[in-house]
C-alpha positions as CSV (number, residue, x, y, z in Angstrom):
1,M,-64.5,16.5,228.0
2,S,-62.4,19.6,227.1
3,T,-60.5,21.5,229.6
4,P,-61.9,24.5,230.2
5,S,-60.0,27.7,231.2
6,L,-60.4,28.9,234.9
7,K,-61.8,32.1,236.0
8,K,-60.5,33.8,238.8
9,G,-62.0,32.4,242.1
10,A,-63.6,29.7,240.3
11,P,-62.6,26.3,242.3
12,L,-61.2,23.8,240.3
13,A,-63.4,20.7,240.0
14,E,-61.6,17.0,241.6
15,G,-59.6,15.4,238.8
16,K,-59.5,18.8,236.3
17,R,-56.2,19.7,234.8
18,E,-55.2,23.5,235.6
19,T,-55.1,25.7,232.6
20,F,-53.6,29.0,232.2
21,S,-56.8,31.5,232.1
22,S,-55.6,33.3,229.1
23,R,-53.1,33.2,226.5
24,K,-51.1,36.3,227.5
25,L,-50.7,34.7,231.0
26,F,-49.0,31.4,229.0
27,I,-46.8,33.7,226.9
28,L,-45.7,35.9,230.2
29,S,-45.2,32.4,232.2
30,A,-43.0,31.1,229.4
31,I,-41.0,34.3,229.0
32,G,-40.3,34.5,232.8
33,S,-38.9,31.0,232.5
34,A,-36.8,31.6,229.4
35,V,-35.7,34.6,231.0
36,G,-32.9,33.9,233.6
37,L,-29.9,34.4,234.7
38,G,-28.1,33.1,231.7
39,N,-29.8,36.2,229.8
40,I,-28.2,38.8,231.7
41,W,-24.9,37.2,232.9
42,R,-24.1,35.0,229.9
43,F,-25.5,36.3,226.7
44,P,-23.4,39.3,226.6
45,Y,-20.0,37.8,227.1
46,V,-21.0,34.9,224.9
47,A,-21.5,37.2,222.2
48,Y,-18.2,39.5,222.8
49,E,-15.9,36.9,222.7
50,N,-17.6,34.7,219.5
51,G,-17.5,37.8,217.1
52,G,-19.1,40.7,218.9
53,G,-22.0,42.0,216.4
54,A,-21.1,39.5,213.7
55,F,-22.3,36.7,216.5
56,L,-25.9,37.9,215.8
57,I,-25.8,36.0,212.7
58,P,-25.1,32.4,214.0
59,Y,-27.2,33.8,217.2
60,L,-30.1,34.3,214.7
61,V,-29.3,31.1,212.6
62,A,-29.4,29.4,215.7
63,I,-32.9,30.7,216.6
64,L,-34.7,29.8,213.5
65,C,-33.0,26.4,212.9
66,A,-32.7,25.1,216.1
67,G,-34.3,27.0,219.1
68,I,-38.0,27.6,217.7
69,P,-38.3,24.7,215.7
70,L,-37.1,22.5,219.2
71,L,-39.8,24.8,221.3
72,F,-42.6,23.8,219.3
73,L,-41.5,20.3,219.8
74,D,-41.9,20.7,223.6
75,Y,-45.0,22.8,222.7
76,S,-46.5,19.8,221.0
77,I,-45.6,17.3,223.1
78,G,-47.0,19.2,226.0
79,H,-50.2,20.2,224.4
80,R,-51.1,17.3,222.5
81,Y,-50.4,14.8,225.3
82,R,-51.8,16.8,228.3
83,G,-49.4,16.1,231.0
84,S,-46.0,16.8,232.7
85,A,-43.0,15.5,231.1
86,P,-43.1,11.9,232.2
87,L,-46.7,11.7,231.3
88,A,-46.8,13.2,228.3
89,Y,-43.7,10.9,227.2
90,R,-45.4,8.1,228.5
91,R,-48.9,8.9,226.7
92,A,-46.8,9.0,223.4
93,S,-45.1,5.9,224.0
94,R,-44.4,3.5,227.2
95,K,-40.5,3.5,226.7
96,A,-40.4,7.3,226.4
97,E,-41.5,8.0,229.9
98,V,-38.0,7.6,231.2
99,L,-37.0,10.7,229.3
100,G,-39.8,12.7,231.3
101,W,-38.2,11.4,234.5
102,W,-34.6,12.5,233.1
103,Q,-36.1,16.0,233.0
104,V,-37.3,15.7,236.3
105,L,-34.1,14.9,237.8
106,I,-32.0,17.6,235.7
107,C,-34.4,20.1,237.1
108,F,-33.7,18.7,240.5
109,I,-30.4,19.5,240.2
110,I,-30.8,23.1,238.6
111,A,-33.2,24.1,241.7
112,I,-31.1,23.3,244.4
113,Y,-28.1,25.6,243.2
114,Y,-30.5,28.1,241.3
115,A,-32.0,29.3,244.7
116,A,-28.5,29.8,246.3
117,I,-27.7,32.3,243.3
118,I,-30.8,34.1,243.9
119,A,-30.3,34.6,247.5
120,W,-26.5,35.8,246.3
121,A,-28.2,38.4,244.4
122,A,-31.1,39.4,247.1
123,M,-27.7,40.3,249.6
124,Y,-26.0,42.2,247.0
125,C,-29.1,44.6,246.5
126,W,-28.7,45.4,250.1
127,F,-24.9,45.3,249.7
128,S,-25.3,48.0,246.9
129,I,-26.7,50.3,249.4
130,T,-23.9,50.4,252.0
131,K,-21.1,49.4,249.3
132,A,-20.0,46.7,251.9
133,W,-17.3,44.8,249.3
134,G,-15.3,48.0,250.2
135,D,-12.4,48.3,247.6
136,D,-11.6,44.6,246.7
137,A,-15.2,43.2,245.4
138,A,-13.2,39.9,244.6
139,T,-12.0,39.1,247.7
140,F,-15.1,40.4,249.7
141,F,-17.4,37.8,247.6
142,T,-15.2,34.8,248.1
143,E,-13.7,35.6,251.5
144,G,-16.0,37.7,253.4
145,F,-19.3,36.8,251.8
146,L,-19.2,33.0,250.9
147,Q,-16.4,32.6,253.1
148,V,-14.8,29.9,250.7
149,A,-13.2,26.9,251.7
150,P,-9.6,26.6,250.2
151,E,-10.0,23.6,248.7
152,A,-12.8,21.8,246.8
153,G,-14.7,19.3,249.0
154,V,-18.2,18.9,251.0
155,S,-18.4,20.9,254.3
156,M,-21.3,21.3,256.7
157,D,-20.0,24.6,257.7
158,I,-23.1,27.1,257.4
159,V,-22.4,30.6,256.2
160,G,-25.2,32.5,257.8
161,G,-25.2,35.6,255.4
162,V,-26.5,33.0,252.7
163,F,-28.5,30.6,254.8
164,G,-31.0,33.4,255.7
165,P,-31.9,34.5,252.3
166,M,-31.7,31.1,250.6
167,L,-34.4,30.0,253.5
168,G,-36.3,33.3,252.3
169,V,-36.0,32.3,248.6
170,W,-37.3,28.9,249.4
171,L,-40.5,30.3,251.5
172,V,-41.3,32.4,248.5
173,A,-41.0,29.9,246.3
174,I,-43.0,27.2,248.2
175,I,-45.8,29.9,248.3
176,I,-46.3,30.5,245.0
177,M,-46.0,26.8,244.0
178,V,-48.8,26.0,246.4
179,A,-51.2,28.5,245.0
180,G,-51.3,26.8,241.9
181,V,-50.8,27.4,238.3
182,N,-53.3,30.6,237.9
183,K,-53.1,32.0,241.6
184,G,-49.4,31.5,242.0
185,I,-47.4,31.1,238.9
186,S,-49.5,32.9,236.6
187,R,-49.9,35.8,239.2
188,A,-46.3,35.7,240.2
189,N,-45.0,36.2,236.5
190,G,-47.7,38.9,236.2
191,I,-46.0,41.0,238.7
192,F,-42.3,39.7,238.6
193,M,-41.9,40.3,234.5
194,P,-42.9,43.6,234.6
195,L,-41.0,45.0,237.6
196,L,-37.7,43.1,235.7
197,I,-38.7,45.0,232.3
198,V,-39.0,48.2,234.1
199,M,-36.0,47.9,236.1
200,F,-34.1,47.0,233.7
201,L,-34.9,49.3,231.1
202,I,-33.8,52.1,233.8
203,L,-30.4,50.4,234.2
204,V,-29.8,50.3,230.7
205,V,-30.6,53.6,230.1
206,Q,-28.4,55.0,233.5
207,S,-25.5,52.4,231.8
208,V,-25.7,54.0,228.4
209,F,-25.0,57.7,229.3
210,L,-21.8,56.6,232.0
211,P,-18.3,57.8,230.8
212,G,-17.0,55.1,228.4
213,A,-20.4,53.6,228.1
214,V,-19.4,54.0,224.1
215,D,-16.1,52.3,224.3
216,G,-18.1,49.3,225.6
217,L,-20.7,49.2,223.5
218,N,-18.3,49.6,220.3
219,A,-16.5,46.2,221.6
220,F,-19.9,44.5,222.0
221,F,-21.1,45.2,218.8
222,T,-18.2,45.8,216.7
223,P,-18.3,42.5,214.1
224,N,-15.5,40.3,213.7
225,F,-16.5,38.6,210.7
226,E,-13.7,36.1,211.0
227,A,-14.8,34.8,214.1
228,L,-17.9,33.3,211.9
229,S,-15.5,30.9,209.5
230,N,-14.7,29.0,213.3
231,P,-17.4,26.5,214.3
232,G,-16.9,26.7,217.8
233,V,-18.6,30.5,217.3
234,W,-21.3,28.5,215.4
235,A,-21.4,26.1,218.2
236,A,-21.7,28.6,220.8
237,A,-24.7,30.3,219.3
238,F,-26.6,27.1,219.4
239,G,-25.4,26.0,222.8
240,H,-26.5,29.2,224.3
241,I,-30.2,29.2,222.5
242,F,-30.5,25.5,223.8
243,F,-30.2,26.6,227.1
244,S,-31.8,30.4,226.6
245,L,-35.3,29.0,225.8
246,S,-35.6,26.3,228.2
247,I,-35.5,23.7,225.5
248,A,-35.6,20.5,227.0
249,F,-35.9,21.0,231.0
250,G,-39.4,19.4,230.7
251,I,-40.6,23.2,231.2
252,M,-42.2,24.2,228.1
253,V,-43.6,20.3,227.9
254,T,-45.4,21.1,231.4
255,Y,-46.3,24.9,230.8
256,S,-47.8,23.8,227.3
257,S,-50.1,21.2,228.5
258,Y,-51.8,24.0,230.6
259,M,-52.7,25.9,227.6
260,R,-56.4,25.6,226.4
261,R,-57.2,22.9,223.9
262,K,-57.8,25.8,221.0
263,S,-54.6,27.7,221.0
264,D,-52.0,29.1,218.9
265,L,-49.1,27.3,219.8
266,T,-46.5,28.7,217.0
267,G,-47.6,32.2,217.3
268,S,-47.4,32.2,221.1
269,G,-43.9,30.1,220.5
270,Y,-42.6,33.3,218.5
271,V,-43.6,35.8,220.6
272,V,-41.7,34.2,223.3
273,A,-38.7,33.2,221.7
274,F,-38.2,36.7,220.2
275,A,-39.5,38.6,223.6
276,N,-36.4,36.2,225.0
277,S,-33.9,37.2,222.2
278,S,-34.9,41.1,222.7
279,F,-34.3,41.1,226.3
280,E,-30.6,39.5,225.8
281,L,-29.9,42.2,223.5
282,L,-31.1,44.7,226.0
283,A,-28.9,43.2,228.9
284,G,-26.0,42.9,226.2
285,I,-26.2,46.8,225.7
286,G,-26.7,47.5,229.5
287,V,-24.1,45.2,230.8
288,F,-21.4,46.3,228.4
289,A,-22.0,49.9,228.5
290,A,-21.3,49.2,232.2
291,L,-18.2,47.3,231.3
292,G,-16.9,50.2,229.4
293,F,-17.6,52.8,232.0
294,M,-15.5,50.0,234.5
295,A,-12.7,49.9,231.5
296,Y,-12.6,53.9,231.6
297,N,-12.3,54.3,235.0
298,A,-9.8,51.5,235.6
299,N,-7.7,53.4,232.8
300,S,-7.7,49.9,230.7
301,A,-8.9,48.0,227.6
302,V,-12.7,46.8,227.8
303,A,-11.2,43.3,226.9
304,D,-9.6,43.3,230.4
305,V,-12.6,43.6,232.5
306,A,-15.1,41.5,230.4
307,T,-16.2,38.6,232.0
308,S,-19.1,36.4,232.4
309,G,-21.2,34.3,235.0
310,I,-20.6,35.0,238.7
311,G,-17.6,37.0,237.9
312,L,-19.6,39.5,235.9
313,A,-22.5,39.7,238.3
314,F,-20.8,39.4,241.9
315,I,-17.4,41.0,241.0
316,A,-17.6,43.3,238.0
317,F,-20.7,44.8,238.8
318,P,-20.1,45.7,242.6
319,T,-16.8,47.5,241.2
320,I,-19.0,49.5,238.8
321,V,-21.4,50.3,241.6
322,S,-18.7,51.6,243.8
323,A,-17.4,54.2,240.9
324,A,-20.3,55.1,239.3
325,P,-22.6,58.3,239.8
326,F,-25.5,56.9,241.7
327,G,-23.9,53.5,241.8
328,S,-26.1,52.3,244.5
329,V,-29.5,52.9,242.3
330,I,-27.1,51.0,239.2
331,G,-26.6,48.1,241.8
332,V,-30.4,47.8,243.5
333,L,-31.3,47.8,240.2
334,F,-29.0,45.1,238.4
335,F,-29.4,42.6,241.5
336,G,-32.9,43.2,241.9
337,S,-33.1,42.2,238.0
338,L,-31.3,39.3,238.8
339,V,-33.6,38.3,241.7
340,F,-36.6,38.7,239.7
341,A,-35.6,36.8,236.7
342,G,-34.3,33.9,239.0
343,I,-37.6,33.9,241.0
344,T,-39.6,33.2,237.5
345,S,-37.0,30.6,236.4
346,L,-36.9,28.8,239.9
347,I,-41.0,28.2,239.7
348,S,-41.0,27.1,236.3
349,I,-38.1,24.6,237.2
350,L,-40.2,23.7,240.5
351,E,-43.0,23.1,238.3
352,V,-41.5,20.5,236.2
353,I,-40.8,18.5,239.3
354,V,-44.4,19.1,241.0
355,A,-46.3,18.3,238.3
356,A,-44.6,15.2,237.4
357,F,-45.1,13.5,241.0
358,Q,-48.9,15.2,240.9
359,D,-49.6,12.9,237.5
360,K,-47.9,10.0,238.7
361,L,-49.3,9.7,242.2
362,G,-52.8,11.4,241.9
363,W,-52.1,13.8,244.4
364,N,-53.7,17.2,245.1
365,R,-51.6,20.5,244.1
366,K,-50.9,21.5,248.0
367,A,-49.7,17.7,248.8
368,A,-47.5,17.2,245.8
369,T,-46.1,20.8,246.3
370,L,-45.2,20.3,249.9
371,V,-44.1,16.8,249.4
372,V,-41.5,18.0,246.7
373,T,-40.5,21.2,247.3
374,I,-39.5,20.7,251.3
375,P,-37.3,18.1,250.2
376,V,-35.4,19.8,247.3
377,A,-35.5,22.9,249.8
378,L,-33.8,21.0,252.7
379,I,-31.2,19.1,250.2
380,S,-30.3,23.0,248.6
381,M,-30.1,24.0,252.4
382,V,-27.7,21.7,253.3
383,L,-25.4,21.8,250.3
384,F,-24.9,25.6,248.9
385,P,-25.3,28.0,252.2
386,T,-21.7,26.4,253.1
387,T,-18.2,27.1,252.9
388,T,-17.7,24.7,249.8
389,G,-21.4,25.7,248.2
390,L,-19.4,27.4,245.4
391,Y,-17.2,24.7,244.4
392,L,-20.6,22.2,244.4
393,L,-22.5,25.0,242.4
394,D,-19.6,25.3,240.0
395,T,-19.4,21.6,239.1
396,M,-23.1,20.6,239.1
397,D,-23.8,23.5,237.1
398,A,-21.4,22.5,234.7
399,F,-22.2,18.8,234.2
400,V,-25.7,19.0,234.5
401,N,-26.1,21.6,231.7
402,Q,-23.7,19.8,229.3
403,F,-24.2,16.3,230.2
404,G,-28.0,16.2,231.3
405,I,-29.7,18.9,229.4
406,L,-27.9,18.5,226.1
407,A,-27.7,14.7,226.2
408,C,-31.3,14.8,227.0
409,A,-32.5,17.0,224.3
410,L,-30.2,14.8,221.7
411,V,-31.8,11.3,222.8
412,L,-35.4,12.9,223.0
413,I,-35.6,14.4,219.4
414,I,-33.9,10.9,218.0
415,V,-36.8,9.0,219.6
416,F,-39.7,11.3,218.4
417,G,-38.3,12.0,215.3
418,A,-36.4,8.6,214.0
419,G,-37.8,6.3,216.8
420,L,-41.2,7.0,216.8
421,G,-41.7,8.7,213.6
422,M,-43.9,11.1,215.5
423,L,-43.0,14.4,213.9
424,P,-45.4,14.3,211.0
425,R,-48.3,14.0,213.9
426,L,-47.0,16.6,215.9
427,A,-46.7,19.0,213.2
428,K,-50.6,18.4,212.3
429,H,-51.4,19.0,215.8
430,L,-49.2,22.3,215.9
431,N,-51.4,23.6,212.9
432,R,-54.9,22.7,214.4
433,H,-55.3,26.3,215.5
434,S,-52.1,28.1,215.0
435,S,-51.5,31.4,213.0
436,I,-48.2,30.1,211.8
437,K,-48.2,26.7,209.8
438,L,-45.5,24.1,210.2
439,G,-44.7,21.6,207.2
440,T,-41.5,19.4,206.2
441,G,-38.8,22.2,206.7
442,W,-40.0,22.0,210.4
443,M,-39.3,18.5,210.4
444,V,-36.1,18.5,208.6
445,L,-34.9,21.5,211.0
446,V,-35.9,19.3,214.3
447,G,-34.9,15.8,212.7
448,G,-32.1,16.9,211.2
449,I,-30.2,20.3,212.2
450,G,-31.2,19.8,215.8
451,P,-29.2,16.3,216.3
452,A,-26.5,17.3,214.3
453,A,-25.8,20.5,216.5
454,L,-26.3,18.7,219.6
455,G,-24.1,15.6,218.9
456,Y,-21.4,18.1,217.7
457,M,-21.4,20.0,221.2
458,L,-22.0,17.1,223.4
459,I,-19.0,15.0,221.6
460,N,-16.9,18.3,222.0
461,E,-17.8,18.9,225.9
462,I,-16.8,15.2,226.7
463,Q,-13.7,15.5,224.8
464,T,-12.8,18.8,226.8
465,K,-14.1,17.3,230.2
466,I,-12.2,14.4,230.1
467,S,-9.1,16.2,228.6
468,E,-8.4,17.5,232.1
469,P,-10.3,17.9,235.3
470,Y,-12.8,20.7,235.4
471,S,-11.6,23.9,236.7
472,G,-8.8,22.0,238.0
473,Y,-10.7,20.6,241.2
474,P,-9.5,17.1,242.5
475,V,-10.5,14.1,240.5
476,W,-12.9,12.6,243.1
477,F,-14.8,15.5,243.4
478,N,-15.6,16.0,239.5
479,G,-16.1,12.1,239.5
480,V,-18.8,12.5,242.3
481,F,-20.6,15.4,241.7
482,G,-19.8,16.0,237.9
483,W,-19.6,12.9,236.0
484,G,-21.5,10.8,238.9
485,M,-24.4,13.3,239.2
486,A,-24.8,13.0,235.2
487,G,-24.9,9.4,235.6
488,A,-27.0,8.9,238.7
489,L,-29.8,11.0,236.7
490,I,-30.0,8.9,234.1
491,V,-30.1,5.7,236.8
492,G,-32.5,7.6,238.7
493,A,-34.9,8.3,235.6
494,V,-35.2,4.6,234.7
495,L,-36.0,3.5,238.3
496,L,-38.6,6.3,238.7
497,S,-40.1,5.0,235.2
498,L,-40.3,1.6,237.0
499,V,-42.6,2.9,239.7
500,P,-46.3,1.6,239.1
501,W,-48.4,4.6,238.3
502,S,-50.8,4.9,240.8
503,K,-54.7,4.3,240.2
504,K,-55.5,8.0,241.1
505,S,-53.0,8.8,238.7
506,K,-53.9,11.2,235.5
507,L,-52.6,8.3,233.3
508,N,-55.8,6.9,232.3
509,D,-57.7,10.2,233.0
510,P,-61.2,10.1,231.0
511,E,-60.9,14.0,230.6
512,F,-57.8,13.3,228.6
513,A,-59.6,10.7,226.2
514,E,-62.2,13.0,225.7
515,H,-59.7,15.7,225.1
516,Q,-58.3,13.2,222.2
517,K,-61.2,12.7,220.7
518,K,-61.8,16.2,220.2
519,V,-58.2,16.9,218.9
520,E,-58.6,14.1,216.7
521,A,-61.8,15.2,215.1
522,E,-60.1,18.8,214.5
523,E,-57.4,17.3,211.8
524,L,-56.3,19.1,209.1
525,P,-57.4,17.6,205.7
526,D,-53.8,18.2,204.8
527,P,-50.9,16.4,206.7
528,V,-48.5,19.2,207.6
529,G,-50.0,22.2,206.2
530,K,-47.8,25.1,204.7
531,E,-44.3,24.6,204.2
532,F,-42.1,26.5,207.2
């Protein structure tokens, strides 16, 4: 039988798969996953250092030629095969299950350190009111707040100021996850996403009226068209899009499996993609307006203060907060935005893990959530609220992104494109109820442009990481928490794929069999529809 939508308060029949109660809630949840920390602290600087306004050209090309087509690939697999990443891939091909577990383990790594950054942002909301960092935000962050050890390593020295808020983050995340898809994930995104948008709009309006804001915006938008001849600029655009849209994490496969059978997949995908990009442009305006003020106040050039990532969030912005009119308000809005963006992304990451074990072992929602998220939280609480947590976070983030997400995405496209030859079938599925039809163009982009871009970036990253130790950390440290971690994900994925499916699992679910009959009965008369 088909999977019905859930009405508020309606109990979920035993064995039935949860669904988003409306398309709007799916879109809101998908945007909540896509709009994360990277949109706020990574995109503005990537654009700035790769041609400024001219970067918008390769950025738009990357969205249209790789980002959206690969997003549709995730949607088609998840929605057609109605399962978490391991289950959906297994239903497509027995040997493809390992790719799903690879994505699950990638999400495990990201989850354990992502919670730490959310906790830092939560503390900095309070610090913005008291301006606790004083006159030296950099020293306060590393020595006063994180109490960073002098050398990279593994320490069990707990930092109380990080441990407490991290515990709070995990409690909130676990409560949301236990509540389920509609009562937990949907409601959380329904609250946090509007708050995030309102807070960030207020922040942007405040920032653009600061002295020197125009200089910051000029630095951000002034095009350097010579940069377009640099292949690295195009690689940066494609690389950012893969991470920005949550492609190849298993997130969109899982979320799309909760959509109704008759869903407008491509229309929803375009809304999610362009909403995500709009937020990134808004973030660029707000961040660089604030950096322009910072440069003005320090009597220096914007280039001297522009940075990204942790340095932008926890060093540059506190400096702005200390000097700007109504600085405390700016700080609360900025770090509050990081908290909300982080929470919505964290729950989407955790859902990949929870749904995978729920599907394979046949557990109910509450049991699967508690058995999965509590150990993940404990590992996170042991490793990251410590004096060496920053070193671990930096290394694991760099390697899981490049040698986890990028590598898995490349293999996934090759397997489903050249290996299984499923792109025509998936295009047909996307076209059934979608407002925008796909055709040969989509298959060429997924099977041609996607692998080429991913392969180029992956080879470049391997060469870079081999040529010199990452961040100058000890060889053994990078070997264990960088290369070793990336390799362990693959080994772990193979082992998990060998675990037999429980008799209570969703693998042979009669509900799915009925779903497939109805799906195939709705086949379009033409194999792929109109040209993309």
